C-alpha positions in Angstrom: -7.0 11.0 -25.6 -9.4 8.1 -26.2 -6.6 5.6 -26.9 -5.7 5.2 -23.2 -6.6 1.9 -21.6 -6.1 0.0 -18.2 -2.4 -0.5 -17.6 -0.7 -3.5 -16.1 2.9 -3.1 -14.8 5.8 -5.5 -14.3 6.0 -6.3 -10.6 9.3 -5.1 -9.0 10.4 -8.0 -6.8 12.3 -7.3 -3.6 14.3 -10.0 -1.7 14.2 -9.3 2.1 15.8 -11.0 5.1 12.3 -11.4 6.5 10.7 -12.6 3.3 9.4 -16.0 2.4 7.6 -18.0 -0.3 3.9 -16.9 0.0 4.1 -14.2 -2.7 5.6 -16.7 -5.2 3.4 -19.7 -4.3 0.0 -17.9 -3.7 0.3 -14.7 -5.7 2.5 -15.7 -8.7 5.4 -13.3 -7.9 8.5 -15.0 -9.2 11.8 -13.6 -10.3 15.0 -15.7 -10.8 13.9 -18.1 -8.1 14.7 -15.7 -5.3 14.4 -17.6 -2.0 13.0 -14.9 0.2 10.6 -12.6 -1.6 9.5 -9.9 0.9 7.9 -7.4 -1.4 6.4 -7.0 -4.8 6.0 -3.4 -5.8 2.9 -3.4 -8.0 2.8 0.3 -8.9 5.7 2.6 -8.0 6.7 6.1 -8.8 9.8 5.9 -6.6 12.9 7.0 -8.5 15.1 4.0 -9.4 12.0 1.8 -9.0 9.7 3.2 -11.6 7.0 0.7 -12.7 7.1 -0.2 -16.4 4.0 -1.0 -18.5 3.7 -4.6 -19.7 0.5 -4.5 -21.8 -0.8 -2.6 -24.8 0.9 -0.2 -27.2 2.6 1.7 -24.4 4.4 -1.4 -23.1 8.0 -0.6 -22.1 7.2 3.0 -20.9 7.6 3.7 -17.2 4.9 5.4 -15.1 6.8 8.7 -15.0 7.0 8.8 -18.8 3.2 8.1 -19.1 2.4 11.0 -16.8 4.8 13.3 -18.6 3.1 12.6 -21.9 -0.6 12.3 -20.9 -0.5 14.4 -17.7 -4.0 14.8 -16.1 -5.5 12.2 -18.4 -3.5 9.6 -16.3 -3.7 11.0 -12.8 -6.4 13.6 -12.9 -6.0 17.4 -13.4 -5.8 18.5 -9.7 -3.6 15.6 -8.8 -1.3 16.4 -11.7 -1.2 20.0 -10.6 0.0 19.0 -7.2 2.3 16.0 -7.9 3.5 16.7 -11.5 5.1 13.6 -13.1 5.4 11.8 -9.7 2.8 9.1 -9.2 1.4 9.8 -5.7 0.8 6.3 -4.4 2.9 3.2 -3.9 1.2 -0.2 -4.0 3.0 -3.3 -2.6 2.3 -6.9 -1.7 4.3 -7.9 1.4 5.1 -11.2 3.1 6.7 -11.1 6.6 7.9 -14.6 7.4 9.7 -12.9 10.3 8.9 -9.7 12.3 9.6 -6.5 10.5 11.3 -3.6 12.4 9.5 -1.4 14.8 9.3 1.9 12.9 7.6 5.2 12.3 7.2 7.4 9.2 7.4 11.2 9.2 4.4 13.4 8.1 4.6 15.6 5.1 5.9 18.7 7.0 8.8 16.9 8.6 9.6 14.8 5.5 9.7 18.0 3.4 12.0 19.8 6.0 14.4 16.9 6.3 14.3 15.0 3.0 12.5 17.3 0.5 10.0 14.5 0.1 6.5 13.5 1.1 5.7 11.7 4.3 4.1 8.3 4.6 0.6 7.5 5.7 -0.3 3.9 4.8 -2.8 1.1 5.3 -2.5 -2.7 5.4 -5.1 -5.2 4.1 -4.3 -8.7 5.5 -4.4 -11.4 2.8 -3.0 -14.3 4.8 -2.0 -14.8 8.4 -1.0 -17.6 10.9 -3.2 -18.3 13.8 -0.8 -16.4 16.2 0.2 -13.5 13.9 0.3 -10.0 15.3 0.3 -6.4 14.2 1.9 -3.8 16.5 0.2 -0.5 16.0 0.5 2.6 18.2 1.5 2.8 21.8 -0.4 1.5 24.8 -2.6 4.0 26.6 -0.7 6.5 28.6 2.8 6.0 27.1 4.7 9.3 27.3 7.7 10.6 25.4 9.8 10.2 28.5 8.7 6.6 29.0 9.5 5.9 25.3 13.0 7.4 25.7 13.6 5.2 28.7 12.5 2.1 26.9 14.8 2.9 23.9 17.7 3.2 26.3 16.8 -0.1 28.0 16.0 -2.0 24.8 12.4 -2.9 25.7 10.5 -0.7 23.4 8.2 -3.5 22.3 6.7 -3.6 25.8 5.1 -0.3 25.1 3.3 -1.2 21.9 -0.3 -1.9 21.4 -0.7 -5.4 19.9 -3.6 -6.7 17.7 -4.3 -10.1 16.4 -3.9 -10.2 12.6 -6.7 -12.1 10.7 -7.5 -12.4 7.0 -9.6 -9.4 5.9 -8.4 -7.1 8.7 -7.5 -3.5 7.8 -4.9 -1.4 9.7 -4.7 2.3 9.1 -1.2 3.7 9.9 -1.1 7.5 9.7 2.3 9.2 9.7 3.6 9.4 13.2 2.2 6.1 14.5 4.7 3.6 15.7 4.1 0.2 14.1 5.5 -3.2 13.2 4.3 -6.1 11.0 4.5 -9.4 12.9 5.7 -12.7 11.5 3.4 -14.9 9.4 1.5 -12.2 7.6 1.0 -11.5 3.9 -0.7 -8.2 3.0 -1.4 -5.4 0.6 0.2 -2.1 1.5 -1.2 1.2 0.1 0.9 4.2 0.9 2.0 7.7 -0.1 4.9 7.7 -2.5 7.7 7.8 0.0 10.5 5.5 1.0 11.3 7.2 4.3 11.3 4.9 7.3 12.8 5.5 10.7 13.7 2.2 12.4 13.3 2.2 16.2 14.0 -1.4 17.0 14.8 -4.5 14.8 14.2 -7.4 17.1 17.9 -7.7 18.1 19.0 -9.0 14.7 22.7 -9.5 14.5 25.5 -10.1 12.0 24.6 -9.6 8.3 20.9 -9.1 9.2 21.6 -6.2 11.6 20.4 -2.9 10.3 20.8 0.8 11.2 18.4 2.3 13.7 17.2 5.9 13.6 16.0 6.5 17.1 17.0 10.2 17.1 15.2 11.0 13.9 12.2 9.0 15.1 11.7 11.0 18.3 10.4 14.1 16.5 8.3 12.0 14.1 6.4 10.0 16.7 2.9 11.1 17.7 2.4 10.4 21.4 -1.1 11.9 21.5 -3.2 9.7 19.2 -5.0 6.8 20.7 -8.5 6.8 19.3 -8.1 5.1 15.9 -5.3 2.6 16.3 -7.4 -0.6 16.4 -8.0 -2.8 13.4 -11.0 -2.4 11.0 -12.9 -5.5 9.8 -15.6 -4.9 7.2 -18.2 -7.6 6.4 -18.7 -6.6 2.7 -22.0 -6.6 0.9 -21.5 -8.4 -2.4 -21.4 -6.5 -5.7 -21.0 -3.0 -4.2 -17.9 -1.1 -3.2 -17.6 -1.2 0.6 -15.5 1.6 2.1 -12.4 0.6 4.2 -10.4 3.8 4.5 -11.2 7.4 3.4 -8.4 9.9 4.1 -6.9 12.9 2.4 -4.1 10.7 0.9 -6.3 7.9 -0.6 -9.6 6.1 -0.5 -9.7 2.3 -0.4 -12.8 0.2 -1.0 -13.5 -3.6 -1.1 -15.6 -5.4 -3.7 -16.8 -9.0 -3.5 -18.0 -9.8 -7.0 -20.2 -12.7 -8.1 -22.2 -11.0 -10.9 -21.6 -8.4 -13.6 -21.7 -4.8 -12.5 -20.8 -1.4 -13.8 -19.5 1.8 -12.2 -18.8 5.3 -13.3 -16.2 7.8 -12.0 -17.7 11.1 -13.1 -17.8 12.1 -9.4 -14.0 12.2 -9.1 -11.1 13.2 -11.3 -8.6 10.6 -10.3 -6.8 7.5 -11.5 -8.2 4.3 -10.0 -6.2 1.2 -9.0 -7.6 -2.3 -8.8 -5.8 -5.0 -6.9 -7.2 -8.5 -7.3 -6.9 -10.3 -4.0 -8.9 -13.4 -5.0 -10.5 -14.9 -8.1 -10.4 -13.7 -11.7 -12.4 -11.1 -13.5 -12.6 -8.9 -16.6 -12.4 -5.2 -16.4 -13.8 -3.5 -19.6 -13.9 0.1 -20.7 -13.4 2.2 -23.9 -13.8 -0.8 -26.1 -10.8 -2.5 -24.3 -10.8 -5.3 -21.7 -8.2 -6.7 -19.4 -8.3 -9.9 -17.4 -7.1 -9.5 -13.8 -6.3 -12.5 -11.6 -5.3 -13.1 -8.0 -2.2 -11.1 -7.2 -2.4 -8.7 -10.2 -2.9 -4.9 -10.2 -4.4 -2.6 -12.8 -4.2 1.2 -13.2 -7.2 2.9 -14.7 -6.4 6.3 -16.2 -8.4 9.2 -14.8 -9.9 10.1 -18.3 -11.7 6.7 -18.3 -15.0 7.2 -16.5 -17.1 4.1 -17.2 -16.1 0.6 -16.2 -17.7 -2.9 -16.3 -16.6 -5.6 -13.9 -17.5 -9.2 -14.9 -16.3 -12.2 -12.7 -14.9 -15.2 -14.4 -15.1 -16.8 -11.0 -16.2 -15.2 -7.8 -13.6 -12.5 -7.1 -12.5 -9.9 -4.6 -10.7 -6.7 -5.5 -9.5 -3.6 -3.7 -10.3 -0.2 -5.4 -8.0 2.7 -4.6 -8.1 6.3 -5.7 -7.5 9.9 -4.4 -10.4 12.2 -3.7 -9.5 14.9 -6.2 -10.6 17.6 -3.8 -7.9 16.5 -1.4 -5.3 17.0 -4.1 -5.9 20.8 -4.3 
């Protein structure tokens, strides 16, 4: 179906108790002057939060309707066979003006058993951070299940967490089962499986209207106490005008492009949709006799049937490229 084109979607804005003003001031995410924007869901296949196309002749259709009509031409044939009409990734911009809860996500097996849903492996790309901002990722070396249970009982779970300084350009990979928390003063891109299952372990002693339910019993079986080797942050010094790999896992591949000249790329090697997230600058993305401008804070979905793309910077730009290895979808 040669009439498909790169899709832009209407951001789904979420007010959060820990949100702030960075997404509206720096990334043009505004909706009814909400005072504390915590999240902007850029592409979502979550029920009740389905992304809606805002450009081209398919404007007004949601992402599930697109896939229902065009099937593998949107997501890729193997991906469609596995996920059907459900889009398999959720893309968010997040600002944490305050600490987010200490939490863990179940893996696919546990999520299927408990919730008839997919688990959640995710990654964070840091867009902005304060000089003292932190990411809590994984336990410190040697933390046992018994030590964790004792800390939950005593209310000092944060003493057991590995802490990393968060700096612009850092990448944190968070597989299902890894305890984690986003520290105050950070704005980031989150790339994750399509899942909204979170088990909160601790919420920084919030009280009153801000107090939220904890899920310490559910979290116990979800936590991985064995992994210690890959918890630290990743920081890639990108070579300009080529795609530099950040994360490559069975759930998604994420690459970084610093662009200061016109380049082209083909995707004949892989039968998957591609997502472009502009994190700085402004550029044109051209394919199939159509072109879309993408600016800082915007996201574009490239259908899987489009295989040749030209990237041309209006000003020096930086984008994240995200897709699924189609062999992983089998």
